[in-house]
N, C-alpha and C positions, 0 to 999 in steps of 0.2 A: 775220946773227946765227947764232951757233952753237947747235945744240940739245944740250942736256945729256941725258945718259941718265937714265932714270927713277929710278935710285937717287940721283942727285944732286939731282933736283927735290924729292923728298920726303925730308926728313931726319927721322927719327923717333928720338927718344931712347928707347932700349929700357929705360931705368930706370923710366919712367913707364908707367902703363896708359892706353890710349886705346881709345875705342869709337866707331865711326862709325855714326850712326843717320840714317835718312832723315827729313827734316823734314815732309813732306806728311802722314804719318799723325798726327804730333803736332799739326799745325795743324787737322786734322779733329777731333781730340779736343777741342782748345781751342774750336773753333766749336760743337761739340755742347754743351759745357759752358756756353758763353755763351747758346746757344738755350734750354737748360734753365733757366738763371737768369732769363732774360727771358720765359719761357713763362707762360701763365695759371695753370698748376698751381702753379708756385712762388709766384706772387702770392697765389693762393688759400690756400695753406698758410700763408704769412706773415700774411694777414688772419685766418685761423682762429686762428693762434697768438696774435696780438694780442688777438682777442676773448676767447680763453680766459684770457689774463692779466687782462683787464678784469673778467671774471666772477670770477676768483679773488680779485682785489683787493676787489671789491664784497662777496664772501662774507666775506672777512676783516674788512672794516669792519662788516658786519652782526653777525658773531660778537662783535667787540669791543663794539659797542653793546649787544648782549644781555647780555654779561657785566657791563658797567657798570650796566645797568638792574637786573639780578638783584642785584648788590651793593647798590645803593641800596634796593631792595625789602627785602632782608634786614635792612638797618639800620633801615628804617622799621618792619618787623615786630618787631624786637627792642625798639624803643621802645614799640610798641603792647602787646607782652606785658608789659613793665614797668608800663605804665599800667593794664592790666587787673588785674594782681596788686595794685596799690595800691587800685584800686576795690574789689576783692574783700575786702581787709583792712578797708577803711572800712565796707563793707556788713556784715561780720561784727561789727565793733565796734558798729555801729548796732543790729544784732539783739541783741547782748548787753545793750545799754542798754534795749531794749524788753523783753527777758525780765526784767531787774531791775525795771523799772517794773511789770510784771505781778505780780511776786512781792511787791511792797510791799502790805501790808495797808492798804487805804484805809478800811475800816470800814463802808462802806455797800454794800449789795447793788446799788444802782442804778449806782454808780460801777464796781463790778466787772463788771457786765453791759455797760456802755458800753465799758470797756477790752477785755473779751473779744470783743465784736462788732466793734470797730474794729481791735484789734491782731492778732487771730489771722489774718484774711485778709491783712493787710499782711505779717505774718511769713511766711506761706506763700508769698506772691509774692516776698518778698526771698530766701527759701530757694531758690525755683526760679531766680531770677536768678543767685544765687551758683553753683548747680550748672551752669547754662548757661555762665557765665563760665569755670568750671573746664574744661568740655568744649571750649569755644572756645580756651582757652589751650593745652590739650593738642593740639588740631588744628593750631594755629599752630606749635607746636613740631615736630610731625611734618612740616608743610609746609617749615619751615626746614631740617630734616634732609634732606628729599628734594631741595630746591633746592641744598643744599651738595653732595650726591652728583652731581647733574646737572652742576653747574659744574665739578666735578673731572673728570668724564668729558669735558666740552667742552674743557677745557684739555689733556687728553691727545690729543684728536683734531686739534689744530692741525697744520699742515704741518711736516714735518721739514726743518730747514735744509739738509741734505745733498741734497735732491731739488730743487735750484734749476735753472731752465732755463739754456740756454747764454748766456754773457755777451753775445754779439753781439746777441741778441734783446733783452736788457735794455738794452743801450746804444742800440739803435734806438728803444726806447720811452722813452729818457732816464730810466731807472730806475737809480739807483746800486746796485751790489752791496753788500748788507748782511751777507752771510754770509762 
């Protein structure tokens, strides 16, 4: 067999760029990458990341439950405030009736004394109850305002959709990307 000279053995088209790299350093890099992927540190990081996602999901569920509970509580308090106002109005009308009854001239001193001894303590107690109801109603209104402010702050502290984790971690946890 005839030997060809070196120029004939390797024909290189000079129009294209070629680069010759040794494969052994590339293989070393591939082996190191595989060992890093299979190392305990990588698995620990993955486990830690999974646990962080679980904690984040749990926190979000808790926040959602608190928001729902606060909303229900606000609705119940608003109903309660309405009922307290109705009770206060009824108490005031009852007091007016009692005052009118006291003003009626009965004609006998004994009846007036009985009315005064019975109705005055009742009227004082009713007045105290009405004042307490008004104070309670004001306190409930302040509590509702504070709850509303707190809920608004909680809504602003929710996670920002742009700060989502890498999709491969989400896929590994079988969580669809929602953002």
